[in-house]
C-alpha positions as CSV (number, residue, x, y, z in Angstrom):
1,M,0.0,0.0,0.0
2,M,1.2,3.5,-0.8
3,R,0.9,5.2,2.6
4,T,3.1,8.3,2.0
5,A,3.1,10.9,-0.6
6,P,5.2,9.8,-3.6
7,K,8.3,11.8,-4.5
8,N,7.8,11.4,-8.2
9,I,5.7,9.6,-10.8
10,D,8.0,6.6,-10.9
11,V,7.5,6.0,-7.2
12,Y,3.8,6.5,-7.5
13,I,3.5,3.9,-10.3
14,A,5.8,1.4,-8.5
15,G,3.3,1.2,-5.6
16,F,0.7,-0.8,-7.7
17,P,0.6,-4.4,-9.0
18,D,2.3,-5.2,-12.3
19,D,-0.9,-5.2,-14.4
20,V,-1.9,-1.7,-13.1
21,Q,1.7,-0.5,-13.5
22,A,1.6,-1.4,-17.2
23,I,-1.6,0.7,-17.7
24,L,-0.1,3.6,-15.8
25,K,3.1,3.5,-17.8
26,K,1.3,3.5,-21.1
27,L,-1.0,6.3,-19.8
28,R,2.1,8.3,-18.9
29,L,3.7,7.8,-22.3
30,T,0.5,8.7,-24.0
31,I,0.3,12.0,-22.1
32,R,4.0,12.7,-22.7
33,A,3.7,12.1,-26.4
34,A,0.7,14.5,-26.6
35,A,2.4,17.1,-24.4
36,P,6.2,16.8,-25.0
37,D,7.0,20.1,-23.4
38,A,5.0,19.5,-20.2
39,E,6.8,19.0,-16.9
40,E,6.1,15.9,-14.8
41,K,5.5,16.5,-11.1
42,I,3.4,15.4,-8.2
43,S,0.5,17.8,-7.4
44,Y,-2.4,17.1,-5.1
45,Q,-0.3,14.1,-4.2
46,I,-0.9,12.4,-7.6
47,P,0.9,12.3,-11.0
48,T,0.5,15.6,-12.8
49,F,1.7,17.2,-16.1
50,Y,2.3,20.9,-16.0
51,L,2.5,23.4,-18.9
52,K,1.8,27.0,-18.1
53,G,-0.3,25.7,-15.3
54,N,-1.6,22.2,-14.4
55,L,-2.4,20.3,-17.6
56,V,-3.8,16.9,-16.5
57,H,-3.6,14.5,-13.6
58,F,-4.2,10.8,-13.2
59,A,-4.5,8.4,-10.3
60,A,-5.0,4.6,-9.9
61,F,-7.9,3.2,-7.9
62,K,-8.8,-0.4,-7.0
63,N,-11.2,-0.8,-10.0
64,H,-10.4,2.1,-12.3
65,I,-8.1,4.9,-13.4
66,S,-9.2,8.4,-12.7
67,F,-8.1,11.0,-15.3
68,F,-8.4,14.7,-14.4
69,P,-8.2,17.0,-17.5
70,T,-10.0,19.8,-15.7
71,S,-13.6,20.7,-16.3
72,S,-12.9,22.3,-19.7
73,G,-11.5,19.0,-20.9
74,I,-14.5,17.1,-19.7
75,E,-16.9,19.6,-21.3
76,K,-15.1,19.6,-24.6
77,F,-15.2,15.8,-25.0
78,Q,-18.5,15.2,-23.1
79,N,-19.9,13.1,-26.0
80,E,-16.8,11.0,-26.4
81,L,-16.7,10.5,-22.6
82,S,-20.5,9.8,-22.1
83,A,-19.9,6.0,-21.7
84,Y,-17.8,6.6,-18.6
85,E,-18.6,7.7,-15.1
86,G,-17.1,10.8,-13.7
87,A,-17.7,14.3,-12.5
88,K,-17.2,17.9,-13.6
89,G,-13.4,17.6,-13.9
90,T,-12.9,13.8,-13.7
91,V,-13.5,10.7,-15.8
92,R,-13.1,7.1,-14.5
93,F,-11.8,4.4,-16.9
94,P,-12.6,0.9,-15.5
95,L,-9.6,-1.4,-15.3
96,D,-11.5,-4.4,-16.7
97,K,-12.1,-2.6,-20.0
98,P,-9.8,-1.1,-22.7
99,I,-8.4,2.3,-21.7
100,P,-9.1,4.8,-24.6
101,F,-5.6,6.0,-25.0
102,D,-6.3,7.7,-28.4
103,L,-9.1,9.7,-26.8
104,I,-6.8,10.6,-23.8
105,S,-4.2,11.8,-26.3
106,E,-6.7,14.0,-28.1
107,I,-7.9,15.5,-24.7
108,V,-4.3,16.2,-23.7
109,R,-3.6,18.0,-27.0
110,F,-6.7,20.1,-26.4
111,R,-5.5,21.0,-22.9
112,V,-2.1,22.0,-24.2
113,K,-3.6,24.4,-26.7
114,E,-5.9,25.8,-24.0
115,N,-3.2,26.4,-21.5
116,L,-0.9,28.0,-24.1
117,E,-3.7,30.3,-25.3
118,R,-4.5,31.3,-21.8
119,A,-0.9,32.0,-21.0
120,E,-0.6,34.2,-24.0
121,V,-3.7,36.2,-23.0
122,K,-2.2,36.8,-19.5
123,R,1.1,37.8,-21.1
124,K,-0.5,40.4,-23.3
125,M,-2.5,41.7,-20.3
126,G,0.6,41.8,-18.1
127,T,-1.1,39.6,-15.5
128,T,1.4,38.4,-12.9
129,M,1.3,35.6,-10.5
130,N,1.7,37.9,-7.5
131,E,-1.4,40.0,-8.1
132,F,-2.6,39.3,-4.5
133,D,0.9,40.3,-3.1
134,A,0.4,43.6,-4.8
135,K,-3.1,44.1,-3.3
136,A,-2.2,42.9,0.2
137,N,-1.4,46.2,1.9
138,D,-4.7,47.8,0.9
139,W,-6.8,44.7,1.1
140,D,-8.6,45.6,4.3
141,D,-9.4,49.1,3.3
142,Q,-12.5,48.1,1.4
143,P,-15.4,48.2,3.9
144,F,-17.4,45.6,2.0
145,R,-14.6,43.0,2.7
146,R,-14.9,43.5,6.4
147,E,-18.7,43.3,6.1
148,R,-18.5,40.2,4.0
149,A,-16.3,38.4,6.5
150,Q,-18.7,39.3,9.3
151,A,-21.7,38.0,7.2
152,V,-19.9,34.7,6.4
153,A,-18.8,34.2,10.0
154,A,-22.4,34.6,11.1
155,A,-23.6,32.1,8.5
156,I,-21.0,29.6,9.6
157,R,-22.1,30.0,13.2
158,R,-25.7,29.2,12.2
159,E,-24.7,26.0,10.4
160,V,-21.8,24.6,12.4
161,P,-21.8,23.9,16.2
162,L,-18.6,25.7,17.0
163,T,-16.8,25.0,20.3
164,K,-13.7,26.2,22.0
165,Q,-12.3,22.6,21.6
166,M,-12.3,22.8,17.8
167,T,-9.3,23.5,15.6
168,A,-9.7,25.0,12.1
169,L,-8.0,25.7,8.8
170,E,-8.8,28.6,6.7
171,Y,-7.5,28.0,3.2
172,G,-6.9,31.1,1.1
173,C,-7.0,33.3,4.1
174,G,-5.7,36.5,2.6
175,T,-5.3,39.0,5.5
176,G,-7.4,36.8,7.8
177,L,-10.6,38.9,8.0
178,L,-12.8,35.9,8.4
179,S,-10.7,34.1,10.9
180,F,-10.4,37.2,13.1
181,C,-14.2,37.1,13.2
182,L,-14.3,33.4,14.1
183,Q,-11.3,33.1,16.5
184,P,-13.3,33.8,19.7
185,D,-15.4,30.7,18.9
186,L,-12.5,28.3,18.3
187,K,-9.5,26.8,20.1
188,H,-7.0,27.4,17.3
189,I,-6.9,28.4,13.7
190,T,-4.3,27.8,11.0
191,L,-4.5,30.5,8.4
192,A,-3.1,29.3,5.1
193,D,-2.3,31.2,1.9
194,S,0.1,31.0,-1.0
195,S,0.6,34.8,-1.2
196,A,3.6,35.9,0.8
197,G,2.3,39.5,0.7
198,M,-1.0,38.5,2.3
199,L,0.7,36.5,4.9
200,A,3.1,39.3,5.8
201,V,0.1,41.7,6.4
202,L,-1.6,38.9,8.4
203,A,1.4,38.3,10.6
204,G,1.5,42.0,11.5
205,K,-2.2,42.0,12.3
206,I,-1.8,38.9,14.6
207,A,1.2,40.5,16.4
208,A,-0.7,43.8,16.9
209,S,-3.7,41.9,18.3
210,G,-1.9,39.9,20.8
211,L,-4.0,36.8,20.0
212,D,-2.4,33.5,20.6
213,N,-4.8,31.1,18.7
214,L,-4.0,32.3,15.2
215,N,-1.1,30.8,13.2
216,P,-0.2,31.9,9.6
217,L,1.1,29.2,7.2
218,K,2.4,29.5,3.6
219,L,0.6,26.6,1.9
220,D,-0.4,25.8,-1.7
221,L,-2.3,22.5,-1.7
222,V,-1.7,22.3,-5.5
223,T,2.0,21.7,-5.0
224,D,2.8,21.2,-1.3
225,P,2.4,18.0,0.7
226,L,-0.7,17.8,2.8
227,P,-0.1,19.0,6.4
228,A,0.1,16.3,9.0
229,E,-2.4,18.0,11.3
230,R,-6.1,17.2,11.1
231,Y,-8.8,19.8,11.7
232,S,-12.4,20.0,13.1
233,L,-13.3,22.7,10.6
234,I,-12.0,23.9,7.2
235,Y,-13.4,27.0,5.6
236,T,-12.7,29.1,2.5
237,L,-14.0,32.5,1.4
238,M,-13.9,33.4,-2.3
239,T,-11.0,30.9,-2.8
240,L,-12.5,27.9,-4.5
241,H,-13.4,29.6,-7.8
242,H,-9.7,30.4,-8.3
243,I,-8.8,26.7,-8.2
244,R,-9.5,24.9,-11.4
245,E,-9.2,21.4,-10.1
246,T,-12.3,21.4,-7.8
247,D,-12.5,17.6,-7.5
248,L,-8.9,17.3,-6.2
249,I,-9.0,20.2,-3.7
250,L,-12.2,18.8,-2.2
251,R,-10.6,15.4,-1.8
252,S,-7.7,17.2,0.0
253,F,-10.1,19.0,2.3
254,F,-11.8,15.7,3.1
255,T,-8.4,14.1,4.0
256,L,-7.4,17.1,6.2
257,L,-10.6,16.9,8.3
258,G,-10.9,14.7,11.4
259,R,-14.1,12.9,12.3
260,P,-16.5,14.5,12.8
261,G,-15.5,17.4,10.6
262,W,-17.1,20.3,8.7
263,L,-16.2,22.0,5.5
264,C,-17.6,25.5,4.8
265,I,-17.2,27.1,1.4
266,A,-18.3,30.7,0.8
267,D,-18.1,31.5,-2.9
268,L,-19.8,32.9,-5.9
269,E,-23.1,31.7,-7.3
270,K,-22.9,30.8,-11.0
271,E,-22.4,34.1,-12.9
272,D,-22.0,35.3,-16.5
273,G,-18.2,35.9,-16.4
274,S,-18.4,39.6,-15.6
275,F,-17.1,39.3,-12.1
276,H,-13.5,39.0,-13.1
277,D,-11.4,40.7,-15.8
278,P,-11.0,39.1,-19.2
279,G,-8.4,36.3,-19.1
280,F,-9.5,34.9,-15.8
281,D,-9.1,31.2,-16.0
282,G,-10.9,30.0,-12.8
283,H,-14.6,29.3,-12.4
284,H,-17.3,31.8,-13.0
285,G,-19.0,30.9,-9.8
286,F,-20.6,27.5,-9.1
287,D,-23.9,25.7,-9.8
288,R,-25.1,24.5,-6.5
289,A,-26.3,21.1,-7.7
290,A,-23.0,20.4,-9.5
291,L,-20.9,21.4,-6.5
292,A,-23.0,19.3,-4.2
293,A,-22.4,16.3,-6.4
294,Q,-18.6,16.9,-6.3
295,L,-18.7,17.3,-2.5
296,E,-20.6,14.0,-2.2
297,Q,-18.2,12.3,-4.6
298,A,-15.3,13.5,-2.4
299,G,-16.9,11.7,0.6
300,F,-18.9,14.4,2.3
301,T,-22.4,14.1,3.6
302,S,-25.2,16.4,4.7
303,V,-24.4,18.9,2.0
304,R,-26.5,22.1,2.3
305,F,-26.4,25.6,0.9
306,S,-27.7,29.0,2.0
307,A,-27.3,32.6,0.8
308,C,-24.8,34.5,2.8
309,Y,-23.8,37.8,1.1
310,E,-23.9,39.9,-2.0
311,V,-20.6,41.4,-3.3
312,P,-21.0,45.0,-4.8
313,K,-18.9,45.3,-7.9
314,R,-19.1,47.3,-11.1
315,G,-22.5,48.6,-10.4
316,R,-23.9,45.1,-9.7
317,H,-24.4,42.8,-6.8
318,Y,-23.0,39.2,-7.1
319,P,-24.6,36.7,-4.6
320,L,-22.5,34.4,-2.5
321,F,-23.6,31.0,-1.1
322,L,-22.3,29.2,1.9
323,A,-22.0,25.5,1.3
324,V,-21.6,23.3,4.3
325,A,-20.6,19.6,4.2
326,E,-19.8,17.1,6.9
327,K,-17.3,14.3,7.3
328,A,-19.4,12.1,9.6
329,T,-18.0,10.0,12.5
330,N,-19.5,6.9,11.0
331,S,-18.9,7.8,7.3
332,H,-18.4,4.7,5.1
333,F,-16.1,6.7,2.8
334,P,-12.5,5.5,3.2
335,E,-9.7,7.6,4.6
336,S,-6.7,8.8,2.7
337,Q,-3.4,7.0,2.9
338,G,-1.4,10.2,2.7
339,H,-1.6,11.2,-1.0
340,G,-4.7,13.3,-1.0
341,L,-7.0,10.6,-2.3
342,P,-9.2,8.0,-0.6
343,D,-7.6,4.6,0.1
344,H,-9.5,2.8,-2.6
345,A,-6.8,4.4,-4.8
346,N,-4.5,1.8,-3.4
347,H,-4.4,-1.7,-4.7
348,A,-4.9,-3.6,-1.5
C-alpha cells in the first residue's frame, strides 16, 4: 500500500501491481507524447503534467483509473466520454475494460492548446502571479470586505456547532478577516495562503492583536504535501473559484478533516463571467447542484447551501452562497493514505 506521498511519478507507479503499472506506464507515455514540453510532477499528491499551469492529472484506484483533464477537458469531450462515469473535472476508466488511449491523447492536446492560449492572454494583459501580493497592503481598506467576512462568519455559526475545543484551517485566508471574526469561537486556527504579501500583512495583524490562537502558514495544496495536522473545521472565502481542479482540492479537504468534521465554502453563485477581468481562468461561480455532487463524490455528507452575502462590484451585486458539508464520524467513505485521495486508490 502506498501510505506516504510519492516523491515522483516513478515512485507512484511502483506502488501498484504489475498489471496496473503497465496501464499507468502507457498512460504516462500517451500524455508525454501529446504534451512533449510538459513538466512531470506530483501535485495534489498524484501524478501531474504541468505546462503554463496544471495540464492533466491521473490516479490509480482499485477498480479504475481516474483521469483529471479539468472541467474544460470534460466539457469539450463530453460526447466521447459519455460512456464513462465521472464528475465535472474527472473521468473514470474501468480497469476491466480497454483504456481509450487515443481519446486521452486528443484530450491532452486540447488542454495543451488551451493552456498556451490562456498564458498568451495573460502575457498580453501583463497579468502576474503575485497580483494578490500587490493588493495585500490595501486589502482591508474596502469596507465591503470586512462586512463580507462578518456575514460569512455569522452564516458559519448558524450552520456549524462551533466550540472552544475545535481547531480550524482557513485555506486562502488572505489577510485573515474571516478568521479574526471566528477566532473567539475556536481553540486554534491555522490561516493558510500561497501569497507571501497577504501572509506578511496577516502576521503584522496577529502580532498587533496579541491573539495566541492564530497561526499563519504558507501553503499551496496544489504543489505542497498535505499538512500532518487534522482539523475539526475547514473554511474558505472566495477561494474555490480560483482553483481549477475542484474535485482534487475537495478530496484534499476531506483528508485534512478529522471525524466529525465540517467544510464550509463561501463563494460565488454561477455568474456570467463579468465578475473577473478578461483572461481569468478560474470558475465563473458554481452551480449548487453540480458542486453538491462533487462534494458527495469526495466523501462528504449532509451537503447544504444558504445565501450569505452579495458582493458589490461594477454597479452590480453578485450573490455568494455558503456550502456546508460534513465528514461524519460513521462515514463509510475510506480515509486517505497520505496522497490526497481515498484509500480505494490503493491496490490492497
